[in-house]
C-alpha positions, 0 to 999 in steps of 0.5 A: 642963177649964180654958180656956187662959189668954191672956197680957195684951197688951204695950203698944205704943209710940206710933208716931212720925209721919213728921215725926220719923223720921230715917235711921240714921247710916252716913256716913263722917263719922259714923264718923270723929267717933265714933272721934275721941271714943273716941280722946280718951276724950270723951262726947257727949250725942249718944250718951248722950241718944240725940239723933235728929239724931246722924247728921246732926250727926256726918256734918258733924263737929259734936258736943256734948261731955259733960264730967265723965264720963258718969254723972249724980248725978240720974235725970230722967224724960226723960233717957237719961244713966245715973245712979249715982256718977260717977268722979273728974273727968278732969284731961285732959278740957279739953285733950282737948276742945280737941284735938277742937275743933282736929281737927274744925275747929269754928267753934262748940262746944257743951259740956254736962255731967252733973249733979255734985252730989257736987262742991263747985262742981257741976263749975263749975271743969271748965267754966272749964278747958274754956273756957280750954283752947279759948281757948288752942288754938282761939281762933277757936272760939265757945264755947257751954256748956249747964250744969246747975242747980248746985243749992244752989251756983249763985252761985259757979258762975256767977261762975266761969264768967261770968269765963271768958267763954263766948259763950253760956251755956245752961241748959234749963228742960226743961218747964213748972213744973207737971210738974217733980215728975214730970219733973225732980224733982231741980230747981226751976223758979224756981232755974233761972230765977234762974240765967239771970237771974244770968248776965245780971246778971253780964255782959249781953253774954253771950248766954243761951239756954234750952230746953223739950221739948213733948209731955209733957202741958203746956198751951199756955198753960203754954208761953206762961208759960214764954216770958214767964218767960224774957223776964223773965230776959232770956233771948235764945234759946229752943229748943223740940223734941218729947220722945221717950221714950228707953226704956220706963222713961222718961216717956211721950210724951203728944202728938206736937206737929205742925210747924204748932204748932211754927210757932205757938209760934215766931211767939209766941216772936218776938213776945215779943222773943227774939233767936233762936227754934228751934222744931221737932219735931227741935230740940235745944239744940245742933242747928244751934247754930253757925248759930243763934249767928251769926243771934242775934249779927246780930240783936243788932247790928241791934237795938243799931243800931236803938236808936241810930237812935231 
């Protein structure tokens, strides 16, 4: 008689440490924000990327709007946004973003997008239209954009967007260069650096910002080198957060980086000259973006005042 076959054990996902557990969103503010986004036909990176801070941010009626649809032309190993052939660009989207900003009473708004390699300008024109709609309808709202890399067309894209004058131009490097082939295969590390550098070359008054995830297998010295690369491109603001695996299909978490290590990274980043640093397990590009923007603006004013005195 044959012995019974024991089915193979399923791999159990790594248990999240206490410092990155968050409560499920149930507040009235969360429900109101979700309702408004649906009424205006807007996508948010908060939902599409399964952000752990959605409950906190939406309760405060803060949301990061994702323009150019909800379907990306790339398939990065860390990202939960769906991949495929995107729908045509929605001409009503810029006005709807402005309506949402007005109804939510936003003092600071973050606009991001999917990659649109199918468009001749990578979607830059839609960013410009959104910025113009916001300036027209909510002139007191400061505007932060988080763009893709506009692969192969970044020079013309940058010129268009910088001319529209967002307050902050953010483009994330995401990880260290060694991990690009597996984590961000559709992008090039040094092309992203050049994009950030070119923004400053076109208009030094625009704040630039970039971020990376940790916990993907990077070494600490590699992270320090990314900081140096950002500073060489005159990036003003660095964000650092813990990578969290959105589904079993995505890249695995190699390490849960401790809050103490994040504090050490933050100290090193400040010493390297960034105007603003946000580094914690739950930090994301647009987390507390409005407060961070005000602190960064103040830091620049203090730096300029000191330079005048010296």
